[in-house]
C-alpha positions in Angstrom: 53.3 26.1 32.4 49.7 26.5 33.6 47.8 23.2 33.7 44.0 23.6 33.2 41.1 21.2 33.5 37.5 21.5 32.4 35.1 18.7 33.2 32.1 17.6 31.1 28.7 18.0 32.7 28.0 15.1 35.0 24.3 14.4 35.5 22.7 13.0 38.7 19.2 11.8 38.1 18.1 13.1 41.5 16.7 16.4 42.8 19.0 19.2 43.8 18.0 19.0 47.5 18.9 15.3 47.8 22.2 15.9 46.2 22.9 18.7 48.7 22.0 16.5 51.6 24.4 13.9 50.3 27.2 16.5 49.6 27.1 17.9 53.2 27.8 14.4 54.6 31.3 14.6 53.1 32.3 16.9 55.9 34.1 17.3 58.2 36.0 14.2 56.9 35.2 11.5 54.3 36.4 7.9 54.8 36.1 7.4 51.0 38.8 9.9 50.4 41.8 8.9 52.6 43.8 12.0 51.6 41.0 14.2 52.9 42.2 14.3 56.5 39.9 16.8 58.1 38.1 20.2 57.7 36.8 22.9 59.9 34.4 25.8 59.4 36.1 29.1 59.8 33.3 31.4 58.7 29.6 30.9 58.0 26.8 33.4 57.1 23.3 33.3 56.0 20.9 35.8 54.3 17.9 37.1 56.3 15.4 35.0 54.4 17.6 31.9 54.7 17.9 31.5 50.9 21.6 31.9 50.7 24.2 30.2 52.9 27.9 31.0 52.6 30.4 28.6 54.3 34.2 28.8 54.4 36.2 25.8 55.5 39.9 25.1 56.0 40.6 21.6 54.5 43.6 19.4 55.4 45.0 17.2 52.7 47.6 14.5 53.0 49.2 14.4 49.5 50.7 11.1 48.6 54.2 12.3 47.9 57.7 10.9 48.5 58.9 11.4 52.1 62.0 13.2 50.8 59.9 15.8 49.0 57.8 16.4 52.1 60.9 16.9 54.2 62.4 19.3 51.7 59.1 21.2 51.6 59.0 21.1 55.4 55.3 20.1 55.6 53.3 17.0 56.2 49.9 18.3 55.1 48.6 20.9 52.7 45.8 23.4 53.6 43.2 24.7 51.3 40.4 27.2 51.7 37.0 26.2 50.4 34.2 28.7 50.0 30.7 27.3 49.3 27.8 29.5 48.3 24.4 27.7 48.5 21.5 29.5 46.8 18.4 27.6 47.9 16.1 29.9 45.9 18.0 29.3 42.6 18.9 25.8 43.6 22.6 26.2 42.9 25.8 25.6 44.8 29.0 27.4 43.8 32.3 26.2 45.2 35.6 28.0 45.1 38.9 26.4 46.3 42.4 27.9 46.6 45.5 26.7 48.3 46.8 28.3 51.5 50.0 26.3 51.7 52.8 27.5 49.4 50.6 30.2 48.0 53.6 32.2 47.0 55.1 29.3 45.0 52.0 27.5 43.7 48.6 28.8 42.6 45.8 26.3 42.7 42.3 27.4 41.7 39.1 25.3 41.5 35.6 26.2 40.7 32.6 23.8 40.9 28.9 24.2 40.3 25.8 22.1 41.1 22.8 23.3 39.2 19.3 22.0 38.1 19.3 20.3 34.8 17.9 22.6 32.2 15.5 20.0 30.7 14.5 18.1 33.9 14.1 20.0 37.2 14.4 16.7 39.1 17.9 16.1 37.9 21.1 17.8 39.0 24.1 18.8 36.9 27.7 19.1 38.1 30.7 20.6 36.4 34.1 21.9 37.5 37.2 23.8 36.3 40.6 24.0 37.8 44.1 25.4 37.2 47.5 24.7 38.5 50.5 27.1 38.2 53.7 26.0 39.8 56.0 29.0 39.7 58.8 27.4 41.8 59.0 24.4 44.1 62.6 23.8 45.4 63.7 22.6 42.0 61.1 19.8 41.9 58.5 21.7 39.8 58.0 18.9 37.3 57.7 16.2 40.0 55.3 18.3 42.0 53.1 19.0 39.0 52.9 15.3 38.2 51.9 14.4 41.8 49.3 17.1 41.9 47.7 16.2 38.6 47.6 12.5 39.6 46.1 13.3 43.0 43.5 15.6 41.5 42.5 13.1 38.8 42.0 10.5 41.5 39.8 12.7 43.6 37.6 13.8 40.6 37.1 10.1 39.6 35.8 9.4 43.2 33.6 12.5 43.3 30.5 10.9 41.7 31.0 7.6 43.6 30.9 9.5 46.9 27.7 11.3 46.1 26.0 8.1 45.1 27.3 6.4 48.3 25.7 9.0 50.5 22.5 8.9 48.4 22.2 5.2 49.2 22.9 6.0 52.8 20.0 8.5 52.8 17.7 5.9 51.3 18.6 3.4 53.9 17.6 6.0 56.5 14.3 6.5 54.8 15.0 9.9 53.3 13.5 9.7 49.8 12.4 13.3 49.4 13.5 16.8 50.6 11.2 19.6 49.6 12.7 22.6 47.8 13.3 25.7 49.7 10.4 28.2 49.8 10.4 31.8 50.9 9.0 32.4 54.4 5.6 34.1 54.6 5.2 36.3 57.7 1.7 36.4 59.2 1.7 38.5 62.4 4.4 36.9 64.6 4.0 33.5 63.0 6.4 32.7 60.2 5.3 29.9 57.7 6.7 28.8 54.4 4.8 28.6 51.2 4.9 25.2 49.6 5.7 25.6 45.9 6.1 21.8 45.3 3.5 19.4 46.8 4.9 16.2 48.3 3.1 14.2 45.6 6.1 14.8 43.3 8.4 12.6 45.5 10.0 9.6 43.9 12.0 6.8 45.6 15.8 7.0 45.1 17.0 4.1 42.8 19.6 1.8 44.3 22.3 2.6 41.7 21.5 6.2 41.4 22.3 7.6 38.0 23.2 4.2 36.6 19.7 2.8 37.0 18.0 2.3 33.6 14.5 2.4 35.1 14.9 6.1 35.9 15.1 6.9 32.2 11.5 5.8 31.7 10.3 8.9 33.5 8.2 10.8 30.9 9.1 14.1 32.4 12.7 13.9 31.2 14.7 12.8 28.2 15.7 9.2 28.1 19.2 10.1 26.7 21.2 13.3 26.8 22.7 14.2 23.5 25.2 16.9 22.5 23.6 20.2 21.5 21.6 20.8 24.7 20.3 24.3 25.3 23.5 25.2 27.1 25.5 23.2 24.5 27.6 21.4 27.0 28.9 17.8 26.9 27.4 15.3 29.3 29.7 12.7 30.7 27.2 9.9 29.9 27.1 11.2 26.3 30.9 11.1 26.1 31.0 7.4 27.2 28.2 6.4 24.9 29.3 8.1 21.7 33.0 9.0 22.2 34.3 6.2 24.3 36.2 6.0 27.6 38.4 9.1 28.0 40.7 10.1 30.8 39.8 13.1 32.8 42.4 15.2 31.0 41.3 14.0 27.6 37.7 14.9 28.4 39.0 18.3 29.5 40.9 18.9 26.2 37.9 17.9 24.2 35.6 20.3 26.1 38.1 23.2 26.0 38.7 22.8 22.3 35.0 22.6 21.7 34.4 25.8 23.7 37.1 27.5 21.8 35.5 26.7 18.5 32.1 27.9 19.7 33.6 31.2 20.8 36.0 31.8 17.9 35.1 29.7 14.8 32.5 31.5 12.6 31.7 28.5 10.4 30.1 25.2 11.0 31.2 23.5 14.2 32.5 20.0 13.5 31.0 17.0 15.3 32.5 16.0 18.6 33.8 12.7 17.1 35.7 14.6 14.5 37.2 17.1 17.0 38.3 14.1 19.1 40.2 12.6 16.1 42.3 15.8 15.8 43.1 15.6 19.5 44.2 12.0 19.3 46.3 12.8 16.2 48.3 15.2 18.3 48.3 13.2 21.6 45.8 15.6 23.1 48.2 18.6 22.8 45.6 21.3 22.8 47.5 24.0 20.8 48.8 21.6 18.1 45.3 20.0 17.8 43.7 23.4 17.5 46.1 24.5 14.8 45.6 21.3 12.7 41.8 21.4 13.1 41.6 25.1 12.1 43.7 24.4 9.0 41.4 21.6 8.1 38.2 23.6 8.7 39.5 26.3 6.4 40.3 23.7 3.8 36.9 22.1 4.0 35.2 25.5 3.6 37.4 26.5 0.7 36.7 23.3 -1.3 33.1 22.8 -0.1 33.9 19.3 1.3 30.8 19.3 3.5 28.7 19.1 0.4 30.8 16.6 -1.5 28.6 13.5 -0.9 25.6 15.4 -2.2 27.1 17.2 -5.1 29.9 15.1 -6.6 29.0 12.3 -9.1 31.6 9.7 -9.9 32.5 9.5 -13.6 31.5 6.4 -15.3 35.1 5.5 -15.9 35.7 5.6 -12.2 32.7 3.3 -11.5 34.0 0.8 -14.1 37.7 0.7 -13.2 38.1 1.8 -9.6 38.4 -1.5 -7.8 37.3 -0.6 -4.3 34.1 -0.5 -2.2 32.5 -0.8 1.2 31.8 -4.4 2.4 30.0 -5.0 5.7 32.1 -4.5 8.9 34.8 -6.2 10.9 34.6 -8.0 14.2 34.8 -4.7 16.1 31.9 -3.2 14.2 34.1 -0.9 12.1 33.0 -0.3 8.5 35.1 -2.4 6.2 36.5 -1.0 2.9 38.0 -3.4 0.4 40.5 -2.2 -2.2 41.9 -4.6 -4.9 44.9 -2.4 -5.7 46.7 -5.1 -7.6 43.8 -5.2 -10.1 43.5 -1.4 -10.6 45.2 0.4 -13.4 46.4 3.4 -11.4 48.3 4.9 -14.2 45.4 4.6 -16.6 43.1 6.3 -14.1 45.5 9.2 -13.5 46.1 9.6 -17.3 42.4 9.4 -18.1 40.8 11.3 -15.2 43.5 13.4 -13.7 44.7 13.8 -10.1 41.9 15.9 -8.9 39.2 13.4 -9.8 41.1 10.7 -8.0 41.5 12.9 -4.9 37.8 13.7 -4.9 37.1 10.0 -5.1 39.3 9.4 -2.0 37.7 12.4 -0.2 34.2 11.1 -0.9 35.3 7.7 0.5 36.5 9.4 3.7 33.3 11.4 4.0 31.3 8.2 3.5 33.4 6.4 6.1 32.6 9.1 8.7 28.9 8.7 8.0 29.1 4.9 8.3 31.0 5.2 11.6 28.1 7.3 13.0 25.6 4.7 11.7 27.5 1.8 13.2 27.8 3.7 16.6 24.0 3.7 16.7 23.6 0.1 15.5 26.2 -1.5 17.9 25.6 0.8 20.8 29.3 1.7 21.3 31.6 4.3 20.0 33.0 3.5 16.5 35.2 6.3 15.1 37.3 4.6 12.5 37.1 2.0 9.8 39.1 -1.0 8.6 40.7 -1.2 5.2 41.5 -4.5 3.4 44.0 -4.1 0.5 44.5 -7.0 -1.8 47.8 -6.7 -3.7 47.4 -9.7 -5.9 48.6 -8.6 -9.4 50.7 -5.7 -8.1 53.6 -5.1 -10.6 56.0 -2.5 -11.8 53.2 -0.6 -13.5 51.9 0.4 -10.1 55.3 1.9 -9.3 54.9 4.4 -12.1 56.5 7.5 -10.5 53.8 10.1 -11.4 51.2 7.8 -10.0 53.1 7.3 -6.8 53.6 11.0 -6.5 49.9 11.6 -7.0 49.3 8.9 -4.3 51.6 10.7 -1.9 49.8 14.0 -2.4 46.5 12.3 -1.7 47.9 10.6 1.4 49.1 14.0 2.6 45.7 15.6 2.1 44.0 12.7 3.8 46.4 12.7 6.8 45.9 16.4 7.4 42.1 16.4 7.2 41.0 12.9 8.3 43.4 11.9 11.1 42.7 8.8 13.2 40.1 7.5 10.8 41.9 4.3 9.9 41.5 1.7 12.6 43.4 -1.1 10.9 44.9 -1.7 7.5 45.1 -5.4 6.3 47.5 -5.8 3.4 47.1 -9.2 1.8 49.1 -11.2 -0.8 52.0 -8.7 -0.8 54.4 -9.5 -3.6 58.2 -8.9 -3.7 57.6 -5.5 -5.4 55.7 -4.2 -2.3 58.8 -3.0 -0.3 59.5 -0.5 -3.1 56.1 1.0 -2.9 56.3 1.0 0.9 59.7 2.8 0.8 58.1 5.6 -1.2 54.8 5.9 0.7 55.7 5.3 4.3 57.5 8.5 5.1 54.3 10.5 4.6 52.2 8.3 6.9 51.8 9.2 10.5 53.7 6.9 12.9 50.5 6.1 14.8 48.8 5.1 11.5 51.8 2.9 10.5 51.4 0.9 13.7 47.9 -0.2 12.5 49.3 -1.9 9.3 49.3 -5.7 9.1 51.1 -7.2 6.0 50.6 -10.8 4.8 52.6 -12.3 2.0 51.3 -15.0 -0.2 48.6 -17.1 1.5 49.7 -16.3 5.1 46.4 -14.5 5.7 44.6 -17.8 5.6 46.4 -19.2 8.6 46.3 -18.5 12.4 46.5 -14.8 13.2 45.2 -14.1 9.7 42.1 -12.6 8.3 39.6 -14.5 10.4 41.0 -12.8 13.5 39.6 -9.5 12.3 36.7 -10.4 9.9 33.9 -12.9 10.4 34.4 -15.9 8.1 30.9 -15.4 6.6 31.9 -12.1 5.0 35.3 -12.9 3.6 35.1 -12.1 -0.1 35.1 -14.9 -2.6 38.3 -13.7 -4.3 40.1 -14.3 -1.0 38.7 -17.8 -0.6 35.5 -16.9 1.2 31.9 -17.4 0.3 30.6 -13.8 0.4 30.0 -11.9 -2.8 31.8 -8.6 -2.9 30.3 -6.0 -5.2 33.5 -4.4 -6.5 34.5 -3.8 -10.2 36.9 -6.2 -11.7 39.1 -3.4 -12.9 41.5 -4.0 -15.8 43.5 -1.7 -18.1 41.9 1.7 -18.9 41.8 2.0 -22.7 44.5 4.4 -23.9 41.9 6.0 -26.2 40.5 7.5 -23.0 43.8 9.1 -22.0 43.9 12.9 -21.9 46.7 14.7 -23.7 49.5 16.5 -22.0 48.0 19.8 -23.0 44.8 18.9 -21.3 46.5 17.8 -18.2 48.7 20.9 -18.1 45.9 23.4 -18.8 43.5 21.7 -16.3 42.8 24.1 -13.4 43.2 21.7 -10.5 41.9 23.2 -7.3 42.9 20.5 -4.8 46.1 19.4 -6.5 48.0 22.3 -8.2 50.4 21.1 -10.8 50.5 18.4 -13.5 53.6 16.1 -13.6 53.6 15.5 -17.4 55.2 17.4 -20.2 54.9 16.8 -23.9 57.6 16.9 -26.6 57.8 16.5 -30.4 60.6 14.6 -32.1 61.5 15.3 -35.7 63.5 13.3 -38.1 67.0 14.7 -37.7 66.1 16.7 -34.6 65.9 14.5 -31.5 64.5 15.8 -28.2 67.2 16.0 -25.5 66.9 16.7 -21.8 69.9 17.6 -19.5 70.1 16.4 -15.9 73.0 17.4 -13.7 74.1 14.9 -11.0 76.2 16.1 -8.2 76.2 12.9 -6.1 77.1 9.5 -7.3 74.5 6.7 -6.7 71.7 9.1 -7.4 68.8 7.5 -9.3 67.3 9.0 -12.5 63.8 7.7 -13.0 61.6 8.1 -16.1 58.2 7.3 -17.5 57.0 8.2 -21.0 54.3 7.2 -23.5 54.9 7.2 -27.2 51.7 8.7 -28.5 52.8 9.0 -32.2 55.5 7.4 -34.2 58.4 5.2 -33.1 61.4 6.6 -31.1 64.8 5.4 -29.9 65.6 6.2 -26.3 69.2 6.7 -25.1 71.0 8.0 -22.0 74.4 9.6 -22.3 76.9 10.8 -19.7 79.4 13.7 -20.1 81.9 15.1 -17.5 81.7 18.6 -19.1 78.6 20.7 -19.4 77.1 21.0 -22.9 77.3 24.4 -24.5 74.2 26.5 -24.6 72.0 25.0 -27.4 71.5 26.9 -30.6 67.9 27.7 -30.9 67.7 28.4 -34.7 69.5 25.7 -36.7 68.1 27.1 -39.9 69.5 30.6 -39.5 73.0 29.6 -40.4 71.8 28.6 -43.8 70.0 31.9 -44.4 66.6 30.2 -44.2 64.0 31.8 -42.0 62.8 29.7 -39.1 59.4 27.9 -39.7 58.7 27.2 -36.0 60.2 25.8 -32.9 62.9 23.2 -33.4 64.4 21.0 -30.6 67.6 22.4 -29.2 70.6 20.0 -29.5 72.6 19.4 -26.3 75.1 17.0 -27.8 77.5 19.0 -30.0 78.1 17.5 -33.5 81.8 17.8 -32.9 81.7 15.6 -29.8 83.1 12.1 -30.3 81.3 9.2 -28.6 83.6 7.4 -26.2 85.8 10.5 -25.7 83.6 13.5 -25.0 80.6 11.6 -23.9 79.6 8.0 -23.3 76.4 5.9 -23.7 75.3 4.5 -20.3 72.1 2.8 -21.5 71.7 0.4 -24.4 69.5 2.1 -27.0 65.8 1.1 -26.6 63.4 1.1 -29.5 59.9 2.2 -28.4 57.0 1.7 -30.6 53.9 3.9 -31.0 51.4 3.2 -28.1 54.0 1.9 -25.7 54.6 3.0 -22.1 58.1 2.9 -20.8 59.2 3.1 -17.1 62.7 2.7 -15.8 65.5 3.9 -13.6 69.3 4.4 -13.8 71.6 4.4 -10.8 74.4 6.8 -11.6 77.9 5.7 -11.0 79.5 9.1 -11.4 78.6 12.7 -11.0 78.4 14.9 -14.1 75.9 15.6 -16.8 73.4 13.1 -18.1 71.4 13.6 -21.3 68.2 11.7 -21.9 67.6 11.6 -25.7 64.6 10.6 -27.7 65.2 10.4 -31.5 63.1 9.6 -34.5 63.2 5.9 -35.5 63.0 5.4 -39.2 61.4 2.3 -40.7 63.8 0.2 -42.9 62.4 1.7 -46.0 63.1 5.2 -44.9 66.5 4.6 -43.3 68.4 4.8 -46.6 67.7 8.5 -47.0 70.8 10.6 -47.3 69.2 14.0 -47.0 71.4 16.6 -45.2 70.4 17.4 -41.7 68.8 20.8 -42.6 66.7 19.1 -45.3 65.6 16.5 -42.8 64.4 19.3 -40.5 62.6 21.0 -43.3 61.0 17.8 -44.3 60.0 17.0 -40.8 58.2 20.3 -40.5 56.2 19.7 -43.6 55.6 15.9 -43.5 53.6 14.7 -40.5 54.9 11.1 -40.9 58.4 12.4 -39.9 57.2 13.6 -36.5 56.9 11.6 -33.2 55.3 12.7 -30.0 55.8 11.7 -26.4 54.5 12.5 -23.0 57.2 12.2 -20.3 58.0 12.6 -16.7 61.5 12.4 -15.0 62.7 12.7 -11.5 66.0 12.4 -9.7 66.1 10.6 -6.3 68.8 11.0 -3.8 70.8 7.9 -3.1 69.6 7.9 0.5 66.0 7.9 -0.6 66.4 4.9 -3.0 69.2 2.8 -1.6 67.0 0.7 0.6 64.7 -0.4 -2.1 67.1 -1.2 -5.0 67.4 -4.9 -4.2 63.7 -5.3 -4.1 63.3 -3.4 -7.3 65.7 -5.7 -9.2 64.3 -8.9 -7.8 60.8 -7.9 -8.7 61.9 -7.4 -12.3 62.8 -11.0 -12.6 59.7 -12.2 -10.8 57.3 -10.1 -12.9 59.0 -10.3 -16.3 56.0 -12.0 -17.8 53.9 -8.8 -17.1 55.7 -6.8 -19.7 56.2 -7.4 -23.4 59.8 -6.5 -23.2 62.3 -5.8 -20.5 65.8 -4.4 -20.8 68.3 -4.2 -18.1 72.0 -3.2 -18.0 73.8 -4.7 -15.1 76.8 -2.6 -16.0 74.9 0.6 -15.4 72.5 -0.8 -12.9 69.5 0.5 -14.9 66.2 -1.1 -15.8 63.3 -0.3 -17.9 59.9 -1.8 -18.4 57.7 -1.5 -21.5 53.9 -2.0 -21.3 51.8 -2.4 -24.3 
């Protein structure tokens, strides 16, 4: 595999001629580079006017490698050919290097350039590229590659230090100015040179060279180099100031990916900080990072995410019931986002607003977070590329484990992980109750491993002790609901009124662009014609979960088990009596000839559910087979004495609205491996949070549990 390197632009705040004088002092040997043993000039030529000088050297390098490897290779030193082309007229130096030793096994190429800074002619720029291709090396290809990359990285790091060392040496010798080359003017037999730059432009060399802040006061040049220069190249100083300390190879990956985008991407080029996040998310694997970034850029363009903060307005319901907001910053200067998840009615928000609105809310928070990171970078004078999130779980209960809500959360996490990688610096989870392990079991598989390492979980009041919240957030900005003195402008939350819920038809017909399908279905239950749903279980210990709302009338909920498959349901129960069908009637799965206790069995105690109630629950199956979830009409005591035949009941139900119930439901089957680790937590949380529901039923015999919320 070919290893490639591309450096950022390194700027010396000195004229080109002084840099060249310092550079030539590196030869024939440099005590600052111990591995650079010696060099000799093997060829040198100069143009007639003296503007161009071409020098070829053979350089001797002593690679720090194991003695055994050197003995196997049969060499003590490596030889390289270096060709320097100095153009005094254009003020450029072009350097080409290639290996002479093992040239049939290893191909090393390096190209370096010294040029005048495009915005300040008294500054000099340096950049380099290199490649290493080890075709074969006595079976030690991987070892040789690691040694070569380590050695090369070390020499690059010393490059700027060496130039600055010889610049200080020149200053000590009194050399503070070297005039630029000028073309000779021939007058008779006397050759003179035309001075294009008068000596008055000379400036003393600062002691620390490029690191001297006084040099930046020069009005002839910019005080700070930013990305987006005329040549659109990254400056090493800019990288340290705005992106942080990167290794040489990390810098190279950033520059190469950025160049690839400039050459191939037709849309808006993302900011350097954002490109760097994708590289970090894939451990600086260039190909994987490029693939992830390109997918994200396509997604952003498709959904106009770049304009989200300017075009999207949060619904008033979201402003009233979404219990989260930005709150100052942490000790590292990262923006701090506070979310009181335990006080938020996630189910109500999903039911009232839909999944897409919630996703847009999360995307707008991420976009705002990126903007705040840029602001804090300028304010604190150091790179800040991520934020801290504080999640308060006080009040978390089984309502938050509502499966469709969790499923919507998983989809949102999936979108955020794919398009906003490496934006979460730290996640502080406070006051985690016993029900938290269940939520964590469901959510954690979709969270990147690097992100999971940033999670800190505190149960109860542990966050108040040593190693707690004050280690990450200044005491002055701890919110009052966590025992601090700082006011936190976040909505109190509460239950979303059910009158604001959207119907199943609205959710199903809604054309979600960011999240495709709705998880809810609706069903009508008639007197004498229950609604039944068949679930086939092939593996014992699988878990059937359900969530439903009774939007009209009262129903009785049952779960039955049968070892044999029900017969195909008869769709028209009226046709057998010669009566034309008046509309759709629920198909019956349980045959009227079946005997309870012989052909099928009840695995759940019948549960009466009143109008307006929400029911969530789960059942751990003990046997494979066929399970039937049944909702049937619940008659009031006054109506229960009716002895109408079943067909008459159906006719009456089609004509009398009071004999019709309606539900919105969602069911899912979880494999035993997905749920086994959280069942203990689920059961214990029921007993701990029983006061949160108006009624709780559980069957230890069937290992099932349901929670009703009013």
